[in-house]
N, CA, C, O and the ligand as a Tripos MOL2 file, in Angstrom:
@<TRIPOS>MOLECULE
protein
  269   267    68     0     0
PROTEIN
NO_CHARGES

@<TRIPOS>ATOM
      1 N          35.2670   -6.3330   20.5330 N.3       1 MET1
      2 CA         34.1370   -6.5760   19.6360 C.3       1 MET1
      3 C          34.5010   -6.1330   18.2230 C.2       1 MET1
      4 O          35.1380   -5.0990   18.0260 O.2       1 MET1
      5 N          34.0890   -6.9250   17.2590 N.am      2 ALA2
      6 CA         34.4270   -6.6200   15.8700 C.3       2 ALA2
      7 C          33.6560   -5.4110   15.3760 C.2       2 ALA2
      8 O          32.5030   -5.1940   15.7480 O.2       2 ALA2
      9 N          34.2970   -4.6460   14.5530 N.am      3 LYS3
     10 CA         33.6970   -3.4710   13.9480 C.3       3 LYS3
     11 C          32.7300   -3.9300   12.8580 C.2       3 LYS3
     12 O          32.9420   -4.9570   12.2120 O.2       3 LYS3
     13 N          31.6770   -3.1600   12.6680 N.am      4 ASN4
     14 CA         30.7250   -3.4390   11.5980 C.3       4 ASN4
     15 C          31.4240   -3.4840   10.2390 C.2       4 ASN4
     16 O          32.2870   -2.6510    9.9630 O.2       4 ASN4
     17 N          31.0660   -4.4310    9.4000 N.am      5 PRO5
     18 CA         31.5620   -4.3380    8.0190 C.3       5 PRO5
     19 C          30.8500   -3.1820    7.3010 C.2       5 PRO5
     20 O          29.8540   -2.6550    7.7960 O.2       5 PRO5
     21 N          31.3600   -2.8060    6.1580 N.am      6 PHE6
     22 CA         30.7110   -1.7510    5.3810 C.3       6 PHE6
     23 C          29.5000   -2.3050    4.6400 C.2       6 PHE6
     24 O          29.4460   -3.4870    4.2980 O.2       6 PHE6
     25 N          28.5380   -1.4330    4.4010 N.am      7 ALA7
     26 CA         27.4050   -1.7810    3.5520 C.3       7 ALA7
     27 C          27.3120   -0.7400    2.4440 C.2       7 ALA7
     28 O          27.6070    0.4380    2.6520 O.2       7 ALA7
     29 N          26.8980   -1.1920    1.2690 N.am      8 CYS8
     30 CA         26.7690   -0.2960    0.1230 C.3       8 CYS8
     31 C          25.4890    0.5300    0.2540 C.2       8 CYS8
     32 O          24.4180   -0.0140    0.5240 O.2       8 CYS8
     33 N          25.6050    1.8380    0.0630 N.am      9 SER9
     34 CA         24.4290    2.7010    0.2170 C.3       9 SER9
     35 C          23.5000    2.5990   -0.9880 C.2       9 SER9
     36 O          22.3460    3.0240   -0.9290 O.2       9 SER9
     37 N          24.0030    2.0390   -2.0680 N.am     10 GLU10
     38 CA         23.2220    1.9350   -3.2990 C.3      10 GLU10
     39 C          22.3680    0.6590   -3.3180 C.2      10 GLU10
     40 O          21.1470    0.7300   -3.4630 O.2      10 GLU10
     41 N          23.0040   -0.4900   -3.1720 N.am     11 CYS11
     42 CA         22.2620   -1.7560   -3.2680 C.3      11 CYS11
     43 C          22.0640   -2.4160   -1.9130 C.2      11 CYS11
     44 O          21.4420   -3.4740   -1.8220 O.2      11 CYS11
     45 N          22.6040   -1.7830   -0.8320 N.am     12 HIS12
     46 CA         22.4360   -2.2640    0.5450 C.3      12 HIS12
     47 C          23.1820   -3.5560    0.8410 C.2      12 HIS12
     48 O          23.0030   -4.1230    1.9190 O.2      12 HIS12
     49 N          24.0040   -4.0370   -0.0670 N.am     13 LEU13
     50 CA         24.7670   -5.2540    0.1570 C.3      13 LEU13
     51 C          25.7780   -5.0380    1.2900 C.2      13 LEU13
     52 O          26.4730   -4.0220    1.3290 O.2      13 LEU13
     53 N          25.8500   -6.0100    2.2130 N.am     14 ILE14
     54 CA         26.8570   -5.9430    3.2620 C.3      14 ILE14
     55 C          28.1380   -6.5540    2.7100 C.2      14 ILE14
     56 O          28.1520   -7.6990    2.2590 O.2      14 ILE14
     57 N          29.2080   -5.7760    2.7520 N.am     15 LEU15
     58 CA         30.4590   -6.1810    2.1130 C.3      15 LEU15
     59 C          31.2830   -7.0660    3.0380 C.2      15 LEU15
     60 O          31.1240   -7.0190    4.2580 O.2      15 LEU15
     61 N          32.1640   -7.8700    2.4550 N.am     16 ALA16
     62 CA         33.0200   -8.7570    3.2300 C.3      16 ALA16
     63 C          34.0030   -7.9380    4.0640 C.2      16 ALA16
     64 O          34.2990   -6.7860    3.7470 O.2      16 ALA16
     65 N          34.4970   -8.5480    5.1240 N.am     17 ASP17
     66 CA         35.4460   -7.8940    6.0150 C.3      17 ASP17
     67 C          36.6270   -7.2940    5.2510 C.2      17 ASP17
     68 O          37.2580   -7.9770    4.4440 O.2      17 ASP17
     69 N          36.9190   -6.0430    5.4990 N.am     18 GLY18
     70 CA         38.0650   -5.4090    4.8720 C.3      18 GLY18
     71 C          37.7930   -4.8500    3.4860 C.2      18 GLY18
     72 O          38.6710   -4.2340    2.8800 O.2      18 GLY18
     73 N          36.5820   -5.0590    2.9790 N.am     19 ILE19
     74 CA         36.2110   -4.5340    1.6600 C.3      19 ILE19
     75 C          35.4810   -3.2050    1.8610 C.2      19 ILE19
     76 O          34.5360   -3.1290    2.6460 O.2      19 ILE19
     77 N          35.9140   -2.1660    1.1590 N.am     20 ASP20
     78 CA         35.2700   -0.8670    1.3460 C.3      20 ASP20
     79 C          34.7000   -0.3070    0.0530 C.2      20 ASP20
     80 O          34.4810    0.8990   -0.0670 O.2      20 ASP20
     81 N          34.4610   -1.1910   -0.9180 N.am     21 GLN21
     82 CA         33.8650   -0.7610   -2.1750 C.3      21 GLN21
     83 C          32.9910   -1.8750   -2.7230 C.2      21 GLN21
     84 O          33.4120   -3.0300   -2.7960 O.2      21 GLN21
     85 N          31.7820   -1.5240   -3.1040 N.am     22 CYS22
     86 CA         30.8640   -2.5200   -3.6500 C.3      22 CYS22
     87 C          31.2720   -2.8610   -5.0820 C.2      22 CYS22
     88 O          31.5220   -1.9680   -5.8910 O.2      22 CYS22
     89 N          31.3380   -4.1650   -5.3920 N.am     23 SER23
     90 CA         31.7610   -4.5580   -6.7360 C.3      23 SER23
     91 C          30.6720   -4.2740   -7.7590 C.2      23 SER23
     92 O          30.9520   -4.1600   -8.9530 O.2      23 SER23
     93 N          29.4280   -4.1600   -7.2960 N.am     24 ARG24
     94 CA         28.3310   -3.9010   -8.2210 C.3      24 ARG24
     95 C          28.1410   -2.4090   -8.4680 C.2      24 ARG24
     96 O          27.7590   -1.9980   -9.5650 O.2      24 ARG24
     97 N          28.4070   -1.6030   -7.4480 N.am     25 CYS25
     98 CA         28.2620   -0.1490   -7.5920 C.3      25 CYS25
     99 C          29.5030    0.5350   -7.0480 C.2      25 CYS25
    100 O          29.4760    1.0860   -5.9480 O.2      25 CYS25
    101 N          30.5990    0.5060   -7.8130 N.am     26 PRO26
    102 CA         31.9040    1.0260   -7.3460 C.3      26 PRO26
    103 C          31.8840    2.5060   -7.0030 C.2      26 PRO26
    104 O          32.7130    2.9670   -6.2190 O.2      26 PRO26
    105 N          30.9550    3.2590   -7.5740 N.am     27 SER27
    106 CA         30.9530    4.6970   -7.3160 C.3      27 SER27
    107 C          30.0610    5.0670   -6.1330 C.2      27 SER27
    108 O          30.0340    6.2240   -5.7130 O.2      27 SER27
    109 N          29.3370    4.0940   -5.5980 N.am     28 ALA28
    110 CA         28.4270    4.3750   -4.4820 C.3      28 ALA28
    111 C          29.2060    4.4400   -3.1720 C.2      28 ALA28
    112 O          30.1310    3.6570   -2.9540 O.2      28 ALA28
    113 N          28.8270    5.3820   -2.2940 N.am     29 PRO29
    114 CA         29.4850    5.4340   -0.9890 C.3      29 PRO29
    115 C          29.1050    4.2220   -0.1440 C.2      29 PRO29
    116 O          27.9970    3.6980   -0.2630 O.2      29 PRO29
    117 N          30.0290    3.7800    0.7090 N.am     30 VAL30
    118 CA         29.7490    2.6930    1.6440 C.3      30 VAL30
    119 C          29.7580    3.2660    3.0600 C.2      30 VAL30
    120 O          30.3390    4.3230    3.3040 O.2      30 VAL30
    121 N          29.1190    2.5700    3.9810 N.am     31 SER31
    122 CA         29.0570    3.0530    5.3550 C.3      31 SER31
    123 C          29.0340    1.8840    6.3250 C.2      31 SER31
    124 O          28.4120    0.8550    6.0620 O.2      31 SER31
    125 N          29.7260    2.0550    7.4610 N.am     32 SER32
    126 CA         29.6530    1.0230    8.5100 C.3      32 SER32
    127 C          28.5090    1.3440    9.4710 C.2      32 SER32
    128 O          28.2710    0.6190   10.4370 O.2      32 SER32
    129 N          27.8120    2.4310    9.1920 N.am     33 ASP33
    130 CA         26.6740    2.8410   10.0050 C.3      33 ASP33
    131 C          25.3870    2.3770    9.3370 C.2      33 ASP33
    132 O          24.7530    3.1150    8.5820 O.2      33 ASP33
    133 N          25.0200    1.1420    9.6340 N.am     34 TRP34
    134 CA         23.8000    0.6050    9.0310 C.3      34 TRP34
    135 C          23.0550   -0.2180   10.0800 C.2      34 TRP34
    136 O          23.6300   -0.6320   11.0860 O.2      34 TRP34
    137 N          21.7870   -0.4430    9.8320 N.am     35 THR35
    138 CA         20.9830   -1.2310   10.7630 C.3      35 THR35
    139 C          20.1360   -2.2380   10.0000 C.2      35 THR35
    140 O          19.8090   -2.0270    8.8320 O.2      35 THR35
    141 N          19.7830   -3.3260   10.6600 N.am     36 GLY36
    142 CA         18.8770   -4.3140   10.0920 C.3      36 GLY36
    143 C          19.5730   -5.2880    9.1800 C.2      36 GLY36
    144 O          19.6960   -5.0470    7.9800 O.2      36 GLY36
    145 N          20.0300   -6.3910    9.7410 N.am     37 TYR37
    146 CA         20.7070   -7.4170    8.9590 C.3      37 TYR37
    147 C          19.6580   -8.3220    8.3220 C.2      37 TYR37
    148 O          18.8360   -8.9190    9.0180 O.2      37 TYR37
    149 N          19.6920   -8.4170    6.9980 N.am     38 VAL38
    150 CA         18.7040   -9.2190    6.2790 C.3      38 VAL38
    151 C          19.4100  -10.2030    5.3570 C.2      38 VAL38
    152 O          20.2550   -9.8150    4.5500 O.2      38 VAL38
    153 N          19.0580  -11.4750    5.4830 N.am     39 VAL39
    154 CA         19.5980  -12.4720    4.5600 C.3      39 VAL39
    155 C          18.5410  -12.7510    3.5060 C.2      39 VAL39
    156 O          17.4450  -13.2110    3.8240 O.2      39 VAL39
    157 N          18.8670  -12.4730    2.2610 N.am     40 VAL40
    158 CA         17.9390  -12.7000    1.1600 C.3      40 VAL40
    159 C          18.3900  -13.9360    0.3950 C.2      40 VAL40
    160 O          19.4570  -13.9480   -0.2200 O.2      40 VAL40
    161 N          17.5570  -14.9810    0.4430 N.am     41 MET41
    162 CA         17.9050  -16.2270   -0.2270 C.3      41 MET41
    163 C          17.2060  -16.3130   -1.5720 C.2      41 MET41
    164 O          17.7710  -16.8090   -2.5470 O.2      41 MET41
    165 N          15.9870  -15.8290   -1.6160 N.am     42 ASN42
    166 CA         15.1770  -15.9380   -2.8200 C.3      42 ASN42
    167 C          14.5180  -14.5870   -3.1070 C.2      42 ASN42
    168 O          13.3710  -14.3540   -2.7260 O.2      42 ASN42
    169 N          15.2470  -13.7080   -3.7750 N.am     43 PRO43
    170 CA         14.7840  -12.3260   -3.9720 C.3      43 PRO43
    171 C          13.4130  -12.2220   -4.6260 C.2      43 PRO43
    172 O          12.6440  -11.3170   -4.2990 O.2      43 PRO43
    173 N          13.0940  -13.1280   -5.5390 N.am     44 SER44
    174 CA         11.8240  -13.0170   -6.2530 C.3      44 SER44
    175 C          10.6360  -13.3150   -5.3440 C.2      44 SER44
    176 O           9.5010  -12.9630   -5.6650 O.2      44 SER44
    177 N          10.9000  -13.9710   -4.1940 N.am     45 ARG45
    178 CA          9.8030  -14.2960   -3.2810 C.3      45 ARG45
    179 C           9.8520  -13.4810   -2.0010 C.2      45 ARG45
    180 O           9.0380  -13.6820   -1.0990 O.2      45 ARG45
    181 N          10.8100  -12.5580   -1.9190 N.am     46 SER46
    182 CA         10.9890  -11.8080   -0.6840 C.3      46 SER46
    183 C          10.3740  -10.4170   -0.7670 C.2      46 SER46
    184 O          10.6680   -9.6390   -1.6740 O.2      46 SER46
    185 N           9.5220  -10.1300    0.1960 N.am     47 GLU47
    186 CA          8.8920   -8.8090    0.2750 C.3      47 GLU47
    187 C           9.9440   -7.7160    0.4870 C.2      47 GLU47
    188 O           9.8990   -6.6580   -0.1410 O.2      47 GLU47
    189 N          10.8940   -8.0020    1.3920 N.am     48 ILE48
    190 CA         11.9530   -7.0320    1.6910 C.3      48 ILE48
    191 C          12.8180   -6.7940    0.4630 C.2      48 ILE48
    192 O          13.2050   -5.6600    0.1830 O.2      48 ILE48
    193 N          13.1220   -7.8560   -0.2680 N.am     49 ALA49
    194 CA         13.9370   -7.7260   -1.4730 C.3      49 ALA49
    195 C          13.2520   -6.8290   -2.4940 C.2      49 ALA49
    196 O          13.8910   -6.0200   -3.1660 O.2      49 ALA49
    197 N          11.9370   -6.9910   -2.5950 N.am     50 ARG50
    198 CA         11.1850   -6.1540   -3.5180 C.3      50 ARG50
    199 C          11.2650   -4.6910   -3.0940 C.2      50 ARG50
    200 O          11.4390   -3.7930   -3.9170 O.2      50 ARG50
    201 N          11.1350   -4.4820   -1.8020 N.am     51 ARG51
    202 CA         11.1460   -3.1180   -1.2730 C.3      51 ARG51
    203 C          12.5130   -2.4570   -1.4790 C.2      51 ARG51
    204 O          12.5910   -1.2660   -1.7770 O.2      51 ARG51
    205 N          13.5730   -3.2240   -1.3210 N.am     52 LEU52
    206 CA         14.9270   -2.6710   -1.4640 C.3      52 LEU52
    207 C          15.4490   -2.8410   -2.8870 C.2      52 LEU52
    208 O          16.6020   -2.5150   -3.1660 O.2      52 LEU52
    209 N          14.6190   -3.3430   -3.7780 N.am     53 THR53
    210 CA         14.9870   -3.6720   -5.1520 C.3      53 THR53
    211 C          16.2620   -4.5130   -5.2270 C.2      53 THR53
    212 O          17.2090   -4.1910   -5.9450 O.2      53 THR53
    213 N          16.2470   -5.5980   -4.4610 N.am     54 ILE54
    214 CA         17.3520   -6.5570   -4.4540 C.3      54 ILE54
    215 C          17.0140   -7.6800   -5.4350 C.2      54 ILE54
    216 O          15.9290   -8.2560   -5.3650 O.2      54 ILE54
    217 N          17.9370   -7.9950   -6.3470 N.am     55 ASP55
    218 CA         17.6710   -9.1010   -7.2670 C.3      55 ASP55
    219 C          18.7410  -10.1870   -7.2150 C.2      55 ASP55
    220 O          18.7110  -11.1290   -8.0080 O.2      55 ASP55
    221 N          19.6770  -10.0610   -6.2930 N.am     56 VAL56
    222 CA         20.7190  -11.0670   -6.1290 C.3      56 VAL56
    223 C          20.7200  -11.5320   -4.6730 C.2      56 VAL56
    224 O          20.7000  -10.7000   -3.7660 O.2      56 VAL56
    225 N          20.7420  -12.8530   -4.4310 N.am     57 PRO57
    226 CA         20.7780  -13.3450   -3.0530 C.3      57 PRO57
    227 C          22.0230  -12.8550   -2.3160 C.2      57 PRO57
    228 O          23.0780  -12.6790   -2.9250 O.2      57 PRO57
    229 N          21.9040  -12.6390   -1.0320 N.am     58 GLY58
    230 CA         23.0500  -12.1940   -0.2470 C.3      58 GLY58
    231 C          22.6190  -11.6290    1.0920 C.2      58 GLY58
    232 O          21.4580  -11.7350    1.4870 O.2      58 GLY58
    233 N          23.5830  -11.0210    1.7910 N.am     59 ASN59
    234 CA         23.3050  -10.3890    3.0740 C.3      59 ASN59
    235 C          23.2000   -8.8850    2.8750 C.2      59 ASN59
    236 O          24.0910   -8.2570    2.3040 O.2      59 ASN59
    237 N          22.1100   -8.3240    3.3510 N.am     60 TYR60
    238 CA         21.8540   -6.9150    3.1080 C.3      60 TYR60
    239 C          21.5420   -6.1620    4.3930 C.2      60 TYR60
    240 O          21.1200   -6.7520    5.3870 O.2      60 TYR60
    241 N          21.7540   -4.8630    4.3590 N.am     61 ALA61
    242 CA         21.3730   -3.9860    5.4580 C.3      61 ALA61
    243 C          20.0500   -3.3180    5.1030 C.2      61 ALA61
    244 O          19.8600   -2.8550    3.9790 O.2      61 ALA61
    245 N          19.1410   -3.2730    6.0680 N.am     62 LEU62
    246 CA         17.8520   -2.6390    5.8200 C.3      62 LEU62
    247 C          18.0130   -1.1480    5.5750 C.2      62 LEU62
    248 O          17.4030   -0.5810    4.6680 O.2      62 LEU62
    249 N          18.8510   -0.5210    6.4050 N.am     63 LYS63
    250 CA         19.0110    0.9270    6.3160 C.3      63 LYS63
    251 C          20.5010    1.2580    6.3930 C.2      63 LYS63
    252 O          21.1930    0.8220    7.3130 O.2      63 LYS63
    253 N          20.9870    2.0260    5.4300 N.am     64 VAL64
    254 CA         22.3950    2.4350    5.4050 C.3      64 VAL64
    255 C          22.4620    3.9430    5.5540 C.2      64 VAL64
    256 O          21.9030    4.6790    4.7400 O.2      64 VAL64
    257 N          23.1430    4.4020    6.5870 N.am     65 ASN65
    258 CA         23.2770    5.8400    6.8190 C.3      65 ASN65
    259 C          24.6020    6.3330    6.2670 C.2      65 ASN65
    260 O          25.6640    5.8130    6.6100 O.2      65 ASN65
    261 N          24.5290    7.3360    5.4140 N.am     66 THR66
    262 CA         25.7480    7.9500    4.9070 C.3      66 THR66
    263 C          25.7970    9.3970    5.3610 C.2      66 THR66
    264 O          24.7700   10.0630    5.4890 O.2      66 THR66
    265 N          26.9980    9.8640    5.6010 N.am     67 ARG67
    266 CA         27.1300   11.2630    6.0410 C.3      67 ARG67
    267 C          27.3570   12.1900    4.8660 C.2      67 ARG67
    268 O          27.4900   13.4000    5.0500 O.2      67 ARG67
    269 ZN         26.2750   -1.8480   -4.1440 Zn       68 ZN68
@<TRIPOS>BOND
     1     1     2 1
     2     2     3 1
     3     3     4 2
     4     3     5 am
     5     5     6 1
     6     6     7 1
     7     7     8 2
     8     7     9 am
     9     9    10 1
    10    10    11 1
    11    11    12 2
    12    11    13 am
    13    13    14 1
    14    14    15 1
    15    15    16 2
    16    15    17 am
    17    17    18 1
    18    18    19 1
    19    19    20 2
    20    19    21 am
    21    21    22 1
    22    22    23 1
    23    23    24 2
    24    23    25 am
    25    25    26 1
    26    26    27 1
    27    27    28 2
    28    27    29 am
    29    29    30 1
    30    30    31 1
    31    31    32 2
    32    31    33 am
    33    33    34 1
    34    34    35 1
    35    35    36 2
    36    35    37 am
    37    37    38 1
    38    38    39 1
    39    39    40 2
    40    39    41 am
    41    41    42 1
    42    42    43 1
    43    43    44 2
    44    43    45 am
    45    45    46 1
    46    46    47 1
    47    47    48 2
    48    47    49 am
    49    49    50 1
    50    50    51 1
    51    51    52 2
    52    51    53 am
    53    53    54 1
    54    54    55 1
    55    55    56 2
    56    55    57 am
    57    57    58 1
    58    58    59 1
    59    59    60 2
    60    59    61 am
    61    61    62 1
    62    62    63 1
    63    63    64 2
    64    63    65 am
    65    65    66 1
    66    66    67 1
    67    67    68 2
    68    67    69 am
    69    69    70 1
    70    70    71 1
    71    71    72 2
    72    71    73 am
    73    73    74 1
    74    74    75 1
    75    75    76 2
    76    75    77 am
    77    77    78 1
    78    78    79 1
    79    79    80 2
    80    79    81 am
    81    81    82 1
    82    82    83 1
    83    83    84 2
    84    83    85 am
    85    85    86 1
    86    86    87 1
    87    87    88 2
    88    87    89 am
    89    89    90 1
    90    90    91 1
    91    91    92 2
    92    91    93 am
    93    93    94 1
    94    94    95 1
    95    95    96 2
    96    95    97 am
    97    97    98 1
    98    98    99 1
    99    99   100 2
   100    99   101 am
   101   101   102 1
   102   102   103 1
   103   103   104 2
   104   103   105 am
   105   105   106 1
   106   106   107 1
   107   107   108 2
   108   107   109 am
   109   109   110 1
   110   110   111 1
   111   111   112 2
   112   111   113 am
   113   113   114 1
   114   114   115 1
   115   115   116 2
   116   115   117 am
   117   117   118 1
   118   118   119 1
   119   119   120 2
   120   119   121 am
   121   121   122 1
   122   122   123 1
   123   123   124 2
   124   123   125 am
   125   125   126 1
   126   126   127 1
   127   127   128 2
   128   127   129 am
   129   129   130 1
   130   130   131 1
   131   131   132 2
   132   131   133 am
   133   133   134 1
   134   134   135 1
   135   135   136 2
   136   135   137 am
   137   137   138 1
   138   138   139 1
   139   139   140 2
   140   139   141 am
   141   141   142 1
   142   142   143 1
   143   143   144 2
   144   143   145 am
   145   145   146 1
   146   146   147 1
   147   147   148 2
   148   147   149 am
   149   149   150 1
   150   150   151 1
   151   151   152 2
   152   151   153 am
   153   153   154 1
   154   154   155 1
   155   155   156 2
   156   155   157 am
   157   157   158 1
   158   158   159 1
   159   159   160 2
   160   159   161 am
   161   161   162 1
   162   162   163 1
   163   163   164 2
   164   163   165 am
   165   165   166 1
   166   166   167 1
   167   167   168 2
   168   167   169 am
   169   169   170 1
   170   170   171 1
   171   171   172 2
   172   171   173 am
   173   173   174 1
   174   174   175 1
   175   175   176 2
   176   175   177 am
   177   177   178 1
   178   178   179 1
   179   179   180 2
   180   179   181 am
   181   181   182 1
   182   182   183 1
   183   183   184 2
   184   183   185 am
   185   185   186 1
   186   186   187 1
   187   187   188 2
   188   187   189 am
   189   189   190 1
   190   190   191 1
   191   191   192 2
   192   191   193 am
   193   193   194 1
   194   194   195 1
   195   195   196 2
   196   195   197 am
   197   197   198 1
   198   198   199 1
   199   199   200 2
   200   199   201 am
   201   201   202 1
   202   202   203 1
   203   203   204 2
   204   203   205 am
   205   205   206 1
   206   206   207 1
   207   207   208 2
   208   207   209 am
   209   209   210 1
   210   210   211 1
   211   211   212 2
   212   211   213 am
   213   213   214 1
   214   214   215 1
   215   215   216 2
   216   215   217 am
   217   217   218 1
   218   218   219 1
   219   219   220 2
   220   219   221 am
   221   221   222 1
   222   222   223 1
   223   223   224 2
   224   223   225 am
   225   225   226 1
   226   226   227 1
   227   227   228 2
   228   227   229 am
   229   229   230 1
   230   230   231 1
   231   231   232 2
   232   231   233 am
   233   233   234 1
   234   234   235 1
   235   235   236 2
   236   235   237 am
   237   237   238 1
   238   238   239 1
   239   239   240 2
   240   239   241 am
   241   241   242 1
   242   242   243 1
   243   243   244 2
   244   243   245 am
   245   245   246 1
   246   246   247 1
   247   247   248 2
   248   247   249 am
   249   249   250 1
   250   250   251 1
   251   251   252 2
   252   251   253 am
   253   253   254 1
   254   254   255 1
   255   255   256 2
   256   255   257 am
   257   257   258 1
   258   258   259 1
   259   259   260 2
   260   259   261 am
   261   261   262 1
   262   262   263 1
   263   263   264 2
   264   263   265 am
   265   265   266 1
   266   266   267 1
   267   267   268 2
@<TRIPOS>SUBSTRUCTURE
     1 MET1         2 RESIDUE 1 A MET
     2 ALA2         6 RESIDUE 1 A ALA
     3 LYS3        10 RESIDUE 1 A LYS
     4 ASN4        14 RESIDUE 1 A ASN
     5 PRO5        18 RESIDUE 1 A PRO
     6 PHE6        22 RESIDUE 1 A PHE
     7 ALA7        26 RESIDUE 1 A ALA
     8 CYS8        30 RESIDUE 1 A CYS
     9 SER9        34 RESIDUE 1 A SER
    10 GLU10       38 RESIDUE 1 A GLU
    11 CYS11       42 RESIDUE 1 A CYS
    12 HIS12       46 RESIDUE 1 A HIS
    13 LEU13       50 RESIDUE 1 A LEU
    14 ILE14       54 RESIDUE 1 A ILE
    15 LEU15       58 RESIDUE 1 A LEU
    16 ALA16       62 RESIDUE 1 A ALA
    17 ASP17       66 RESIDUE 1 A ASP
    18 GLY18       70 RESIDUE 1 A GLY
    19 ILE19       74 RESIDUE 1 A ILE
    20 ASP20       78 RESIDUE 1 A ASP
    21 GLN21       82 RESIDUE 1 A GLN
    22 CYS22       86 RESIDUE 1 A CYS
    23 SER23       90 RESIDUE 1 A SER
    24 ARG24       94 RESIDUE 1 A ARG
    25 CYS25       98 RESIDUE 1 A CYS
    26 PRO26      102 RESIDUE 1 A PRO
    27 SER27      106 RESIDUE 1 A SER
    28 ALA28      110 RESIDUE 1 A ALA
    29 PRO29      114 RESIDUE 1 A PRO
    30 VAL30      118 RESIDUE 1 A VAL
    31 SER31      122 RESIDUE 1 A SER
    32 SER32      126 RESIDUE 1 A SER
    33 ASP33      130 RESIDUE 1 A ASP
    34 TRP34      134 RESIDUE 1 A TRP
    35 THR35      138 RESIDUE 1 A THR
    36 GLY36      142 RESIDUE 1 A GLY
    37 TYR37      146 RESIDUE 1 A TYR
    38 VAL38      150 RESIDUE 1 A VAL
    39 VAL39      154 RESIDUE 1 A VAL
    40 VAL40      158 RESIDUE 1 A VAL
    41 MET41      162 RESIDUE 1 A MET
    42 ASN42      166 RESIDUE 1 A ASN
    43 PRO43      170 RESIDUE 1 A PRO
    44 SER44      174 RESIDUE 1 A SER
    45 ARG45      178 RESIDUE 1 A ARG
    46 SER46      182 RESIDUE 1 A SER
    47 GLU47      186 RESIDUE 1 A GLU
    48 ILE48      190 RESIDUE 1 A ILE
    49 ALA49      194 RESIDUE 1 A ALA
    50 ARG50      198 RESIDUE 1 A ARG
    51 ARG51      202 RESIDUE 1 A ARG
    52 LEU52      206 RESIDUE 1 A LEU
    53 THR53      210 RESIDUE 1 A THR
    54 ILE54      214 RESIDUE 1 A ILE
    55 ASP55      218 RESIDUE 1 A ASP
    56 VAL56      222 RESIDUE 1 A VAL
    57 PRO57      226 RESIDUE 1 A PRO
    58 GLY58      230 RESIDUE 1 A GLY
    59 ASN59      234 RESIDUE 1 A ASN
    60 TYR60      238 RESIDUE 1 A TYR
    61 ALA61      242 RESIDUE 1 A ALA
    62 LEU62      246 RESIDUE 1 A LEU
    63 LYS63      250 RESIDUE 1 A LYS
    64 VAL64      254 RESIDUE 1 A VAL
    65 ASN65      258 RESIDUE 1 A ASN
    66 THR66      262 RESIDUE 1 A THR
    67 ARG67      266 RESIDUE 1 A ARG
    68 ZN68       269 GROUP 0 **** ****
């Protein structure tokens, strides 16, 4: 089974396979320990996007756990 990709703890973006640094928030820690896969197509109309302050379409994690 494939390992979880990393997600950014700052913007919650799920990163591409093999990427361990968010291009939008390079200083933010990333974690493969996240839950809730969310696809945001239209951030301005998405309740979840508003809650997570997402303004760019993409795949996001609802909750990112960092140690
Ligand atoms: Zn980020």
